[in-house]
C-alpha positions in Angstrom: -54.8 13.9 37.3 -53.6 12.3 34.1 -49.8 12.1 33.8 -47.4 12.1 30.8 -49.8 11.8 27.9 -48.1 11.7 24.6 -49.2 12.3 21.0 -48.8 9.7 18.2 -49.2 11.1 14.7 -49.6 8.9 11.7 -49.1 10.3 8.1 -51.2 8.7 5.4 -49.6 8.9 1.9 -51.3 7.9 -1.3 -52.6 9.2 -4.5 -56.1 10.7 -4.0 -58.4 9.9 -6.9 -58.1 6.1 -6.7 -57.6 5.8 -2.9 -60.7 7.5 -1.5 -62.2 4.2 -0.3 -59.1 3.0 1.5 -58.6 6.4 3.2 -62.3 6.5 4.3 -62.0 3.0 5.7 -58.9 3.9 7.7 -60.5 7.1 9.1 -63.9 5.6 9.8 -62.9 2.1 11.0 -59.2 1.4 11.6 -58.1 4.6 13.4 -61.2 4.6 15.6 -60.2 1.3 17.1 -56.5 2.4 17.2 -57.4 5.6 18.9 -59.3 3.8 21.7 -56.3 1.4 22.1 -53.9 4.3 22.3 -56.0 6.1 24.9 -55.7 3.1 27.2 -51.9 3.6 27.1 -52.0 7.4 27.7 -51.5 8.3 24.0 -53.4 10.7 21.8 -53.7 9.4 18.2 -53.7 11.9 15.4 -54.2 10.5 11.9 -53.2 13.0 9.2 -55.2 12.7 6.0 -54.5 15.7 3.7 -57.3 15.3 1.2 -58.3 18.8 2.3 -57.0 21.4 4.5 -54.6 23.3 2.2 -56.3 26.6 1.6 -56.6 28.2 -1.9 -54.2 31.0 -0.7 -51.6 28.4 0.3 -52.0 26.7 -3.0 -51.6 29.9 -5.0 -48.4 30.5 -3.0 -47.1 27.1 -4.0 -47.0 25.8 -0.5 -48.7 22.4 -1.1 -45.5 20.3 -1.2 -43.9 22.2 1.7 -47.0 21.6 3.8 -47.0 17.9 3.0 -43.4 17.4 3.8 -43.6 19.5 7.0 -46.5 17.4 8.2 -44.4 14.2 7.6 -41.8 15.8 9.9 -44.4 16.3 12.6 -45.6 12.7 12.2 -42.2 10.9 12.4 -41.7 8.1 12.9 -45.1 6.7 11.8 -45.9 6.6 8.0 -48.4 4.6 6.0 -48.2 4.4 2.2 -51.0 3.1 0.0 -50.2 2.4 -3.6 -52.4 1.2 -6.5 -51.5 1.7 -10.2 -51.4 5.5 -10.3 -48.2 7.5 -9.8 -49.9 10.8 -8.9 -49.8 14.5 -9.7 -46.3 15.7 -10.9 -45.6 19.3 -9.9 -43.6 21.3 -12.5 -41.4 22.8 -9.8 -40.5 21.7 -6.3 -41.4 24.6 -4.0 -40.3 24.0 -0.5 -39.4 26.1 2.6 -35.8 27.5 2.7 -34.8 25.1 5.4 -31.8 22.6 5.5 -34.0 19.5 5.8 -35.5 20.3 2.4 -32.2 21.0 0.5 -32.4 17.5 -1.0 -35.7 18.4 -2.7 -34.3 21.4 -4.5 -31.5 19.3 -5.9 -33.7 16.3 -6.7 -34.5 15.3 -10.3 -37.7 16.7 -11.7 -40.6 14.5 -12.8 -41.5 12.9 -9.5 -45.1 13.0 -8.2 -46.1 14.6 -4.9 -46.8 11.1 -3.5 -43.4 9.9 -4.5 -41.7 12.9 -2.9 -43.7 12.3 0.3 -42.3 8.7 0.3 -38.7 9.7 -0.4 -38.8 12.4 2.3 -40.7 10.4 4.8 -39.1 7.0 4.4 -36.6 6.2 1.6 -34.1 8.8 2.6 -34.1 7.8 6.2 -32.9 4.3 7.1 -34.3 4.7 10.7 -37.8 4.7 9.3 -37.7 1.0 8.2 -39.4 -0.3 11.4 -42.0 2.4 11.6 -43.2 2.9 8.0 -45.5 0.4 6.3 -46.6 0.1 2.7 -49.6 -1.6 1.2 -49.9 -2.4 -2.5 -53.3 -3.0 -3.9 -54.1 -6.0 -6.1 -54.9 -4.5 -9.5 -57.2 -7.4 -10.5 -60.3 -5.7 -9.1 -60.1 -3.1 -11.9 -61.4 -5.8 -14.3 -64.7 -5.7 -12.5 -65.1 -1.9 -12.7 -67.4 -0.4 -15.4 -65.3 0.7 -18.3 -65.9 4.4 -17.9 -64.5 4.4 -14.3 -61.3 2.4 -14.9 -59.4 5.5 -15.9 -59.3 6.7 -12.3 -57.5 3.5 -11.2 -55.2 2.9 -14.2 -51.7 4.4 -14.8 -51.8 8.0 -16.1 -49.3 7.0 -18.9 -46.6 4.5 -19.8 -44.0 6.8 -18.2 -46.0 7.1 -15.0 -46.4 3.3 -14.9 -42.6 2.8 -15.2 -41.9 5.4 -12.5 -44.4 3.7 -10.1 -42.8 0.2 -10.7 -39.3 1.7 -9.9 -40.8 3.4 -6.8 -42.3 0.1 -5.6 -39.1 -1.7 -6.1 -37.2 0.9 -4.0 -39.9 0.6 -1.3 -39.6 -3.2 -1.2 -35.9 -2.9 -0.7 -36.3 -0.6 2.4 -39.6 -1.4 4.2 -42.2 -4.1 5.0 -44.7 -4.3 2.2 -48.1 -6.0 2.3 -48.4 -7.1 -1.3 -51.6 -7.4 -3.4 -54.2 -6.6 -0.7 -57.6 -7.6 -1.8 -60.7 -5.5 -2.4 -63.9 -5.8 -4.4 -65.9 -3.4 -6.5 -69.0 -2.5 -4.5 -71.0 -0.3 -7.0 -71.5 3.4 -7.0 -72.5 5.5 -4.0 -75.1 8.3 -4.1 -72.5 10.8 -5.4 -71.6 8.5 -8.3 -68.2 7.5 -6.8 -66.8 4.0 -7.1 -67.1 2.1 -3.8 -64.9 -0.8 -2.6 -65.7 -3.6 -0.2 -63.8 -6.4 1.6 -61.1 -4.1 2.9 -61.2 -5.8 6.3 -58.0 -7.8 5.8 -56.1 -4.6 4.9 -57.6 -2.9 8.0 -56.5 -5.7 10.3 -53.0 -5.7 8.9 -52.6 -1.9 9.3 -54.0 -2.1 12.8 -51.6 -4.9 13.8 -48.6 -3.1 12.2 -49.3 0.2 13.9 -50.0 -1.4 17.3 -46.7 -3.3 17.2 -44.8 -0.2 16.0 -46.3 2.1 18.6 -45.8 -0.4 21.4 -42.1 -0.7 20.5 -41.6 3.0 20.0 -43.2 3.9 23.4 -42.2 0.7 25.2 -45.8 0.0 26.2 -46.6 -2.5 28.8 -50.0 -4.0 29.4 -51.5 -2.1 32.3 -52.0 -4.1 35.5 -54.8 -2.3 37.3 -57.3 -3.0 40.1 -61.0 -1.9 40.1 -60.3 1.5 41.7 -57.4 2.3 39.2 -59.6 1.3 36.3 -62.4 3.6 37.4 -59.9 6.4 38.1 -58.5 5.9 34.6 -61.9 6.7 33.0 -62.0 10.1 34.7 -58.4 10.9 34.0 -58.8 10.1 30.3 -61.9 12.3 30.2 -59.9 15.2 31.7 -57.1 14.7 29.2 -59.4 14.6 26.2 -61.5 17.6 27.4 -58.5 19.8 28.0 -56.0 19.1 25.2 -57.6 21.9 23.1 -59.4 23.9 25.7 -60.0 27.5 24.7 -60.9 30.6 26.7 -63.2 30.9 29.7 -60.4 32.6 31.7 -62.8 34.6 33.9 -64.7 31.5 34.9 -61.5 29.6 35.6 -60.3 32.4 37.8 -63.7 32.5 39.7 -63.4 28.8 40.4 -59.8 29.3 41.6 -60.8 32.2 43.8 -63.5 30.0 45.5 -61.1 27.1 46.0 -58.5 29.4 47.6 -61.0 31.1 49.8 -62.2 30.5 53.3 -65.8 30.0 52.2 -67.5 27.1 54.0 -70.2 26.2 51.5 -70.1 24.2 48.2 -70.2 25.9 44.8 -72.4 24.9 41.9 -71.6 25.4 38.2 -74.6 25.5 36.0 -75.7 26.4 32.4 -77.5 25.0 29.4 -76.8 21.7 27.7 -73.6 21.7 25.6 -72.3 25.0 27.0 -69.1 23.4 28.2 -69.5 22.9 32.0 -67.7 19.5 32.0 -64.8 20.8 29.9 -64.6 23.9 32.2 -64.3 21.7 35.3 -61.9 19.3 33.7 -59.6 22.2 32.7 -59.9 23.8 36.2 -59.2 20.5 37.9 -56.0 19.9 35.9 -54.8 23.5 36.2 -55.5 23.7 39.9 -53.8 20.4 40.7 -50.7 21.6 38.9 -50.6 25.0 40.7 -51.7 23.8 44.2 -49.8 20.6 44.6 -50.6 20.4 48.4 -54.3 20.1 47.6 -55.6 16.7 46.6 -58.0 17.2 43.7 -60.5 14.4 43.4 -62.7 14.4 40.3 -65.8 12.4 39.4 -67.4 13.0 36.0 -70.8 11.3 36.1 -71.5 9.4 32.9 -68.0 8.7 31.7 -67.6 5.3 33.2 -69.8 2.2 33.6 -72.2 2.6 36.6 -71.1 6.2 37.3 -74.7 7.4 37.2 -75.5 5.4 40.3 -75.2 7.4 43.5 -74.1 4.4 45.5 -71.3 3.6 43.1 -70.3 7.2 43.0 -70.0 7.6 46.8 -68.3 4.2 47.0 -65.6 5.2 44.5 -65.1 8.6 46.2 -64.8 7.0 49.7 -62.3 4.5 48.5 -60.2 7.2 46.9 -60.3 9.2 50.1 -59.5 6.2 52.3 -56.5 5.3 50.1 -55.1 8.9 49.8 -55.6 10.0 53.4 -55.0 6.6 55.1 -58.4 6.6 56.7 -58.8 3.7 59.1 -62.6 3.3 58.9 -63.9 0.7 56.4 -66.0 1.7 53.4 -69.5 0.3 54.0 -71.0 -2.0 51.3 -74.5 -0.8 52.0 -75.7 2.6 50.5 -77.5 3.8 53.6 -74.5 3.1 55.8 -72.2 4.7 53.3 -74.4 7.7 53.2 -74.0 8.2 56.9 -70.3 7.6 56.8 -69.3 9.6 53.8 -69.3 13.0 55.6 -66.9 11.5 58.1 -64.6 10.5 55.2 -64.7 14.1 54.0 -63.9 15.4 57.5 -61.1 13.0 58.0 -59.6 13.9 54.7 -59.8 17.7 55.4 -58.2 17.0 58.9 -55.2 15.4 57.2 -54.7 17.7 54.3 -56.4 19.9 51.7 -59.1 18.4 49.5 -60.9 19.8 46.5 -63.8 17.5 45.4 -65.3 18.1 42.0 -68.4 16.2 40.9 -69.7 16.9 37.5 -73.2 16.5 36.0 -75.3 15.7 39.1 -78.4 15.9 36.9 -77.2 12.7 35.1 -77.5 10.6 38.3 -80.4 8.0 38.3 -83.7 9.8 38.2 -85.2 7.1 40.5 -83.0 8.4 43.3 -82.8 12.0 42.4 -83.1 13.2 46.0 -80.0 11.2 46.8 -78.0 13.3 44.3 -78.1 16.2 46.7 -78.5 14.8 50.2 -74.8 13.7 50.5 -73.6 17.2 49.9 -72.7 18.9 53.3 -74.3 22.2 54.2 -71.2 23.5 55.8 -67.7 22.4 54.9 -64.8 21.9 57.4 -61.6 23.8 56.9 -59.4 22.3 54.2 -62.4 21.1 52.1 -63.9 22.7 49.0 -66.6 21.1 46.9 -67.6 22.0 43.4 -70.5 20.3 41.6 -72.2 21.0 38.3 -75.7 20.5 36.9 -78.1 21.6 34.2 -80.6 24.2 35.1 -83.9 22.6 36.2 -85.0 20.1 38.8 -81.6 19.0 40.1 -80.4 22.7 40.5 -83.7 23.5 42.3 -83.1 20.6 44.7 -79.5 21.8 45.4 -80.7 25.3 46.2 -83.5 24.0 48.4 -81.0 21.8 50.2 -78.6 24.7 50.7 -79.7 28.2 49.7 -76.2 29.6 50.5 -74.6 27.7 47.6 -72.4 30.0 45.5 -73.4 29.7 41.8 -71.3 30.1 38.6 -73.1 30.3 35.3 -71.5 29.1 32.1 -72.7 31.1 29.1 -72.2 31.2 25.4 -68.7 31.3 23.7 -67.4 34.6 22.4 -66.8 34.9 18.6 -63.1 34.8 19.2 -63.3 31.7 21.3 -65.4 30.0 18.7 -63.0 30.7 15.9 -60.0 29.5 18.0 -61.8 26.2 18.9 -62.4 25.5 15.2 -58.8 26.4 14.2 -57.1 24.4 16.9 -59.4 21.4 16.6 -58.8 21.1 12.8 -55.1 22.1 13.0 -54.4 18.9 15.0 -55.2 17.0 11.8 -53.6 19.7 9.5 -56.9 21.0 8.2 -57.9 24.6 7.8 -61.0 26.4 6.8 -60.9 29.2 4.3 -61.5 32.6 5.9 -61.3 34.9 2.9 -64.0 37.3 1.8 -64.5 35.3 -1.4 -64.7 32.0 0.4 -65.4 32.3 4.1 -65.9 28.8 5.2 -65.3 29.8 8.8 -68.1 32.3 8.6 -70.5 29.7 7.2 -69.8 27.4 10.2 -70.0 30.1 12.9 -73.3 31.4 11.4 -75.0 28.1 12.5 -77.6 28.7 15.3 -75.8 26.8 18.1 -72.2 27.5 17.0 -71.8 29.4 20.3 -72.0 26.0 22.1 -68.6 24.1 22.5 -70.4 20.7 21.9 -71.8 21.9 18.6 -68.4 23.1 17.4 -66.5 19.9 18.5 -69.0 17.6 16.8 -69.1 19.8 13.6 -65.3 19.8 13.4 -65.2 16.0 13.8 -67.7 15.6 11.0 -65.6 18.0 8.9 -62.4 16.1 9.7 -63.9 12.8 8.6 -65.0 14.3 5.2 -62.6 13.5 2.4 -63.4 15.6 -0.6 -61.5 18.8 -1.1 -63.9 20.3 -3.7 -67.0 19.9 -1.6 -65.9 21.3 1.8 -68.1 24.4 1.5 -71.0 22.2 0.5 -70.4 20.0 3.5 -70.4 23.0 5.9 -73.7 24.4 4.4 -75.3 21.0 4.9 -74.4 20.7 8.6 -77.4 20.9 11.0 -78.0 24.3 12.7 -78.2 22.9 16.2 -76.8 20.0 18.3 -79.9 17.9 17.8 -79.8 18.2 14.0 -76.1 17.6 14.0 -76.3 14.4 16.0 -79.0 13.2 13.6 -76.6 13.6 10.8 -73.9 11.7 12.7 -76.3 8.8 13.2 -77.2 9.0 9.5 -73.5 8.8 8.6 -73.0 5.8 10.9 -76.1 4.1 9.3 -74.5 4.5 5.9 -71.3 3.0 7.2 -72.6 0.1 9.2 -76.2 -0.4 8.1 -79.4 1.1 9.5 -80.3 -2.1 11.4 -77.0 -2.4 13.2 -77.1 1.2 14.4 -80.8 0.9 15.4 -80.1 -2.2 17.5 -77.0 -0.6 19.1 -78.9 2.5 20.1 -81.8 0.4 21.3 -79.4 -1.6 23.6 -77.9 1.6 25.0 -81.4 2.9 25.8 -82.3 -0.5 27.4 -79.2 -0.3 29.6 -80.0 3.2 30.5 -83.5 2.4 31.5 -82.2 -0.7 33.3 -80.0 1.4 35.6 -82.4 4.2 36.1 -85.5 2.3 36.9 -83.9 -0.8 38.4 -86.6 -2.9 36.7 -85.4 -6.1 35.0 -86.7 -8.8 32.7 -84.9 -11.8 31.4 -83.5 -11.6 27.9 -81.9 -14.6 26.2 -80.7 -12.7 23.1 -77.5 -11.0 24.2 -75.2 -10.2 27.1 -74.3 -6.9 28.7 -72.0 -6.7 31.7 -73.9 -3.8 33.2 -77.2 -5.8 33.1 -76.3 -8.8 35.2 -77.9 -10.0 38.3 -75.9 -11.8 41.0 -77.3 -15.1 39.6 -75.3 -14.5 36.4 -78.4 -14.5 34.2 -78.6 -11.8 31.6 -81.2 -9.1 32.0 -82.2 -6.1 29.8 -84.3 -3.3 31.4 -87.8 -2.8 30.1 
């Protein structure tokens, strides 16, 4: 089970009107790479971009400033400031919670912008933030290339605002590292008539380097030294962590799995249900929960499809056998031939059960290679020895039919649709991580709009929809964005691909998806042809020549 994962939160501070492109670049490019890097070190990355998420009711109650400052507190010590030529919106009054850490705000001189107050609270009033806060000032020369009618969104609001911003920048320079005059280029107007900027790569690389360095120092990260088995184990542990950090509901199903695992039943159990219903997340949650409650039981998990080669039955049994040999000090060697391994694997299970308690969980049997589908069930024992429990999962259909033919006594747990309350809570918790919130009033029920989608009772639909919402950066069009979301998982993924094509180009995404399909076919059919165009580690014959499946 994954151990000691921590959360890293990074607050993004800037004015909004002139910094949409930089914020979009950070969210869609920089933080994606940083999130993967953090995960390898057992860290969850949360980037906080407050372009939307404050509800109309909170705004009417003058909670905007308090919410921003509170979120900065949650994100300490990591803070990013992006400044152009605008000073930002200046609130007439500073409304903050009646708490000691905000006393300075009530006594602070009026006339500062929300962005400036964020910077004072997050950085300038705290000397300890010097090594963890980073500022990036944009080169104003690019404004000369903008059409005249769009320059107003990038120029100072007034002479007074210009002078305030100059003083603020000088204070920042005296306290923190500053990347001066980062370059960008006018890239024309997008479909919505908004100015686009290009050539932000140098800015992105600098932010990525700064944050990696700061996070490494803060958390004392050391480059992991792992062997093949530990690397493979890490994929599955990361999947469990990511699948369970916001897990909602399904208590009755979790209890049913627990009851089986504690029982004296001698047959395996199969979890089944439709695509996207949450089988994998259910098993991940159960595995983590059961391992914490039943420390004497070794919980061994294998989630097919989460690691390279995990859809291959031989590599699956090879990994499971090696884990059992290491944990239970089994003397017998792990065969390097599939048919030998198939004969030996039940003995490994018996040896493990004889030396302790074992719960084996194998998720998504239906994702094993179709060319050897019968192998996906033949390894499963008909009758389990004392001390061993096995839980597997599969979609309804051919694989489930084979399992039941193989062992008609299999206990079956069916995962159904989410309840209305569970759906609401998934949306709330998923968005709340990034300090975003949907309106739920009778006048503007954004939550209702989302939950009225045809497949909103599927966890997969809600998770993808919330991710699409999180990446969206325009406060005034959130309702429009929800209305435009596809009604089912297939439509929604089509929109995700469309967004990626807009970001990276249609040709790039088409080629990337084609290669993924080629690799999938390559593994499933075991047919190969030489390709001299590009390499892929999963498509390599022993000779070292590169092959792509056809």
